[in-house]
Residue, then its C-alpha position, 0 to 999 in steps of 0.5 A: m500500500t502506498n503512502l497516499e493510500n495509507v493517508v486516504s485510509n486514515v482520513g476515512n477512518a477519522v471521518a468514520l470515528a467522528l460519525g460513530f461518536a456523533s451517532g453513538n454507534i460503538q461498532h462504527i467507532g471500533s471498526s474505524m480504530v485502524d491506523k495504517i501510518v503510525e501504529p505499525y511503527r509504534s506496535s513494534s516497540i510493544p512486546g506482544y501488541h499484536k497478540v493482545r490486540e487479536e485477543a481483545l477483539k476476539e473477546g469482544a472489544h470494539g476497537v484497539a488503538i495505541s494511545g496517540a496512534g489512531p485517527 
């Protein structure tokens, strides 16, 4: 994925996040918590991050983000 595609994805997720908050739709909020620019770099500094993210979503979390990394 190119940098431009990642930026477009993040901007779209930011809009979806705002819409989710405005409408009170928790599922919409959770599904928009995906950062394709910063999170890949930050997650490499957190041992076990991908496993924790996977398990949290599997157990019912609506979304997972590293503080400051998401849209």
